[in-house]
N, C-alpha and C positions, 0 to 999 in steps of 0.2 A: 346664493346663485344656484340655479338648477344643477349644474355640474357638481358643485361641492355637496349639494344635498344628496345627489345620487351616490357620491363617494361615501358620505357618512352613513347612508342607509346600507350600503354593501358591507361596511364594517360592522353594522348592527347584525346583519345576516350571519357574518362569521361568528359572532358571539352566540347567536342562536344555534348554529351548527355544533359549536363546542358544548353548549348546554345539552342539546339532544344526545350527543355522544356519551354524556355522563349519566344519562337516565335510562332506566330499563322499561318502566311502564309507559305505554303510549300516551296515556292521558296527561302525563307530566311534560310531554314534549311539545315544542312549538310547531304549529302547522306552517312551515316556511312558505309553501305555495300560496296558502291563503293570505299570509303576511305580505308577500310580494303583490298579490292582487289588490290588497287593501292600499298599499303604497301607491300603486298606479292610479287608483280612484282618487286618492288624496291629492296627487299631483294635478290631475285633471280638474279637481274642484278648486285648487289654488289658482290655476291658470284662469278659470272662469271668473273668480273674484277679481283678478287683475283686469281682465278684459271688460267685464260688466261695470266695474267701478270707474273705468275711463270713459264710459258712454255718457252722453247727456241724459239727464233725468227724463226728459220728455220722450226720449227714444227707447226707454226701458218700459216694457209692458207692465202697467200697474196691476197689482193683485195677482200676478201670475205666480203659481206655486213652484216654479222651477228654482229660482234662487241659485244655490249651488246644488246641483242634482247629484245625489249619491245613488249609484246603481247598486243592486245587490251583488255580492261576490259570487262568481260562478262556482267556487269551491265550497261555499257555505252550506248549500243544500237545504235552505230553510223552507218555510211553507210557500205554497203557490201564491201568486199575486192575481187578484181579480182583474179581468180585462177592462181597458178603458172604454168609456162610451164613445161611439163614433160621432164626432162633432165636426167632421170635415166640411159639411155644408152649411155651417152656421153663418148667417148674414146679419141677424139681429139678435145679439145675446140677451136683449131685454124683451124679446118676443114671448108670446104666450106659451109656446112649446118649451122654450128654455125655462120659463118660470115654473112649468109643471115639474121639471126635474128638481129645480131648486127647492120647491115646496115639498119634495119628498114623495110625489105621486109615483106609483109603480106602473108596470105593464109595458106595452109597446110604445116607444117614442121615436121620433125622428126629428132631425134638425135640418131645416132647409131641404136641400136635395139629397141629404144622406139617407142611407137605407135604414129602415126601422130595425131596432134591436132591443130585446128585452133587457131591462136593467136587473142585474143580479143583486141579491141582498148583500150589502157589504159585509166583509168578514167581521166577526164579533170579538169583543174583549170581555172576559169575565173578571169582575172585580171581587176581591176577597179582602174584607176588613177584619183584622184580628185584634182582640183585646180592647181595652178602654180607649187608648189613643186612636186605634183603627176605627172603632165605632163612631167616635166623636167627629173625626175628620171625614169619615165615609158619609155620615149623615149630611154634613154641610156640603160635601161635594155633590151628592145626589140632589140636594135641594137646588144647588146652582145649575146642575145639568138640566133639571126640569124647567127652571126659569129661563135658561138660554134657549131651550127648544119650545118655549111657550106651551108648556104642559102644566096642568093643574089637576092634582089627584089622578095623575096618569092619563088624562084626556086633554086633547088640544083645546086651547082657549079660543082660538080664532078659526076653528073648523079644520085646520090642517097643521101638521107639525112643521116647525121651522127648522131648516137644515136637514141633516140625515141622522136621525137618532137611533137607527137600528143597530149600529155597532155596540151600543150600551143598553138598549132597551129591546125587549121582546114584545111583539104585539099579540095580545090575546084574541080569542075569537069574538069577544065582545067589543073590541076596538080600544081596549085599555093598554097603555104601554107600561110594562113591568120591568124594573131594573134587572139586568143580568148581574146580580150581586149576591154575595154570601157574607153574613156577619156572624162572628163567633167570639165568645169570651166567657169569663167566669162571673162577671158582674151582672147578675140577672136583673137587678133593678134598672141599670142603665140600658140593657137590651129591651126591657119592657117599654122604656121611654121612647127608644128608637122605633119599636114596633107601633106605638101609638101615633107616630107621625103619619102613618097610613101610606107610606111610600113603597115599602118592601112587602113581598109575599110572605105570609107566615112561615112557609116551608123553607125560607132562606135565612132564618135567624136561629142560632143555636147557643144555648147556655149550658156550660159544663159545670161539674162540681170541682172546686178547687181542692187539690191534694192537701192533706194535713200539713206536710212540711214544705209544700210547694217547691220541691226539689226538681232538678233537671230530669233525673231518671224517672221520678214519679209521673211527671207529665208525659214523657215519651212512652211510658207503659200503659197509659190510659187509651188502650186500643179502641174501645167502643166510641169514645168521643172523637178520636182522630178519624175513624172510619166513617162516622156520621158526617163530618165535614167533607171528607173526600168523596163520599157518595153524592153529596149536594153539588160538588164541583162537576162530577160525572154527569148528573142530570142536566146541569146548565150547558155542558158541552154538547149533549145530545140534542138539545132544543135549538141549537144554532146550525145554519147551513155549513158554516165553516168558522172555526175559532182561530183568530190570529194570535192571541196571546192571553196571558193572565196578568192582571195588575193587582199586586198585594199592597196593603198599607197597614202599618202597625208601629208601635213603639218597641224598641229593642229590649228594654229591661223591665217590662211590666206585664202583668196578667199572664195569658197563656204563652207568651213569648219567653217569659222567665222560666216557665215550667217545662219547656222542651216540646210543647205541642206544635208550635210554628215550625220548628226544625223538622219534625216528622211529616208535616204537611208538605214542606218544600221537597223532602226526599221522595215522597210518593208521587207528587205532581211531576217531578223531573223524570221519574221512572216511567210513568204512564203517558205523559204528554211532552216528550222530548222535542217534538217538532214545533211546538208552540213557544213563542217568546215569553219568558217569565221575568217580570219586572217588579221589584219591590221598592216602594217609597217608605223609608224607615226613619223614625225619629230616634236619635241617639243623644246621650248626654253631651253637653258642650265640653270643650277641652279642659275647663277648670271647674265646672259646676258639679253638683252632687248627682249621683246616679248609680245604678247597680251595674258597675263595669264588669263584674263577674258574669252576670247574665249576658251582657253584650259580647263578652269574649266567647262564651259558649255558643252563642248564635252566629259568631263570625264564620265558623267552618261551613255550616249550611249555606250562608250567604255567598261564600266563595265557590262552593262546589255545585250547588243546585240551581243557581239563578244566572240569567243572561245579563241582567242589568240591575244595579242597586243604586238608589238615590238616597243620600244621607242629608237630613236636615236636623236642626236642634231648636229647642224652644227659646233659648236665649236670643238667637238670631230672629226668630219670629217676633218676639217682644220688641226687639230693637226696631224692626221695620214697622211694627204697629204703632210705635210711639214717634217715629220720624215724621217730620213735616215735609220732607222732600223724598219722593218715592216711598211714601208710607201712608198710614191711616191718620197720623197726627193726633193720636189719643194720648192724653196725659198719663193715664193708668190703664193700659190695655189689659183686658181680662182674658180668661182662658178661651172664650168663644171667639174673640177677635183673632187670637193666634191660630186656632184651628181653622178659622175662615181663610187665613192666608195659605195654609197648607192645602185647603180645598181648592183654592185658586190655582195652585201649582198643578194639581191633578186635572183640573179643567183645561189648563194651558197645554199640557202634553197630550191630551186626548182631543184637542180642538181640531187638528187637521183631519182626524178620522170623521168627525161629526159635521164639520162645515167646509173644510177645504175641498173635499171631493165634489160635493154638491155645488158649491158656489163657483168653483173654478172649472167645472166640467164644461160649461158653455164656452169657455175660452180655450179649451183644448190643452190645458196645462197639465203638468205631471207633478204629483206629490209623492215623495218617497213613502213607502209603506211604514206603518208603525213598527212592524216586526224587523225592519232593516236597521233600526236604531242601534241595536247591540252590535251588529256586524260592522257598521260604519264608525261607531264611537270607540270601539275596543280593538286595538291592534293585536293584543294578547288576550286570550280568553279569561285569564285570571284578573286582568286589570279592567274590571267592568264596574267600577264604583264612581258615581257622579256627584258633583256638587251642584245644587240647584240655585237658580236666581230668578227674581221677578222684577219686571220693569213696567212702568205705567200704572202703578197701583193707585196713584192719584193723578187727576187730570191737570191740576195746577201745581205751581211751585217747582217746575222742572226746567226753568230757564237756564240753569247752570250747564245743562247738557247740550244746548244748542251750539252749533259751530257756524259762525258767520261765513257766508259765501258758499256754503254747501247746502245739503238738504235739511239744515237745522230748523228751518221754519216748519217743516213737516213734523207733526207730533210723533209719528212712528219712529223717526230718527232719534228723538229725545227719549222715547220709551226704551229703545234698544240700548242707548247709552246708559240709562238708569239701571237696567238689568245688569249690564256688564261691569259697570264701575262701582256701584254701591248697592246692588240688589241681592247679594248673597244670602241664602238661608242657612248657611253653615259657618260656624265660627272658625273652621279650619282655613278658610280662604281670606287672604288679605292681599290686595294688589300691591305689588312691589316686593313681596317676600320671596322666598326661594322656591315657591311652587311653580311648576311649569305646565303649560297647557299641552295636552296630547291631541284632543279633538273636542269639538263643541257642536251641539245641536241647538238651534234657535227656533222656537215655536212662536211665530209672530201673527197675532190676530189684529186685523184692522190696520196693518202696516203696509205701506207701499214697498214693493220689492226693491226699488231703487234706494230707499232709505236703509233697509237692512244691509244691502250690498255696500253702501257708502260707509256705514258704521263698521262693518267687518274690515274694509280696506283701511279705515282710520286706526283701529286698534292693532292691526298688524305692524304698524310703525311706531306704536306707543311703547316706550321702554318699561312702563308699569306692567305690561302684559308680556310675560316670558313664555317662550315656547321650547319644546324639546328640539334639539338641533338635527335630528335624523328624520324628521317628518315635515311635510308641508303644512301640517296642522289645518286640515280642512274644516269647513263649517257647513253643516247640514242646515239649510234654511228652509223652513216650512212656512212660507208666507201666504196669507190668504185674506181677502177682503171680506168683511162681514158688515153689511149695512146696518144691522141692528145693534152692533157693539157700541157701548157708550163712549169708548175711546180706545186708542191703541193699547195693547197689553202684550208683553213679551215674556215668555218663560224660557229659561235656558238650562240645559243639562251640559255640564262641563266635566270632561275627563281630565283631572288635574292631579299632579303628584302630591299636592297638599293633603289629599285624603289620607296619606300615610300618617299624618298627625292624629287622626281619629283612632286608627288602629294602635298607635303608640300609647294613646291615653287608655285604651282598653287594657293593654298589656301591663302598664304600670299600676293600674288599679286592681289587677287580678293576681299578680304574683304573690302579694302578701297573703291573700286569702287561700292560695294554693297550699300554704304551709299548714293550714288548719283543716282543710277538707278538700279531697279530690275524689270525685265519684268514679271509681273504676279507671282512673287514669285519663278520663275524658278531658279534664281541664288542662292537664299537661300537653295532650295532643292539640287542644285548641290553641294554647299559647305558642306551640311550635308553628301552627298554621298562621297565626297572627304575625309572628316574627318573620316567617317566610314571605308573607305578602308585603311587609314593610321593606324587606330586602329587594323584592321585585320592583317596588316603586322607586327605591334608591337607584337601582340599575337603569330603569327606564328614563329617569331624569338626569342620568350622568352625562357629562359632555363626552362626545365621541373623540377618541384619541386619533391624532394624525401621525403618530410615530410609525416607523417602519416595522418595529417589532410589536406583534400583538401579544397582549397579556393573556394568560390562560385563566379565564374567568371561572370555568368549571361550575362548582356549586354556588358561586356567588351571583350567578345570573338571576 
């Protein structure tokens, strides 16, 4: 009930105040004002789910990007948001002027009786792919982007670009669209193969020399290679009118991430581009499989300190989805390319609203939350910014299990959303029905009716397999948009779930033994302390709120 929820939240605030009183450094304290603002938005979002879910499907605007609208926190002070196109005078969304905007044409446009207004270039996102994993996934992601925008060798196949590709592509003076991307690693042969694909500018690919011992300190001391990558990021930033964020992707325990180069890049970008949202999609070892957990532990501190959002996936979960006949590729023996292709689909999904939602929905006057607002709305505490990803609708057939008779189950988008939430996890840490609790969730729905996404959210809110923290309404940011050219509905989900603590626990258990043999300047000991602290943070966030009269002094246990 709302009254009980408010009471539980106030008890959480008391814990935050005690935590702040025990800390000296401001960066370790909880921003209580921002936390309260976050809670109010979550309540509003939860109320909207209840109200919209009770409406008849035919009365809910199809394809509208509103869903559950997450406004930006007033206290967050993030980057500016580009103005919406004035569409008050639209009478015929399928008319020629509307189609001009959908097709990406620039310049003066007006809809119906509305006043003409220049369309500003949408804010850009710079992609940075690091190491072997980053390069392989990055290449497949960019091939998918180009296919979705009807681009071939950087040029439109049908005379005009489909959707709005400028957030990810820069248009050259010759009319060619060039990825806003940087790729770097130690494997020169792999980078040569990527270069031969003819997608990326030669000045955006960097091959470094692997240190002899490939140690953490050796990589961080390779200042020339680090500066070369950072300078490339700076050039990409200068080429865009405005950069909304940086999207990193890489493996946590391999290549330049093992040697400390990625950590140095994260530190420098956080120092120079603090106003831009920084999101990393990172491949980590599964909870039981082999992997360099020492390197993952060392990278944990930069992931905690320098990024706004981190999404963890693992290769075991990718292989499971690739081999599944339900919400999967149905491959008997999925190869490496099939798995990286699924990771590329995740990147495509979370960038979809940037590239299609704004253009396709502009003629409807709808509103989509900005990409940079994800971190604000998904993370109540700055340190708890680690997401579990999921995919739904990977296959068009074999998804009848997710239909719910009498509801929107006949609509494929409802089934795709159910597939993502029930069995589409790309991380082995998440298993429905375990002790993990949901804090917040973002759903990126392509080709999905808004009513279907709302109906699925309302359904899982009452499903006991989905557990939620008891001090928050657990809002859902729904980015829904219709795309006529999509082959079928597809849903990508980013879920802030306390189960992520299992990943950090696996890092810690795999690194403590190695600490006895080697610790470079005490850095591993410090990293293990940070990992232990984040595990404790997740434990506290997921704890049941006490209803007793006497408050326990949580102090350093927060």
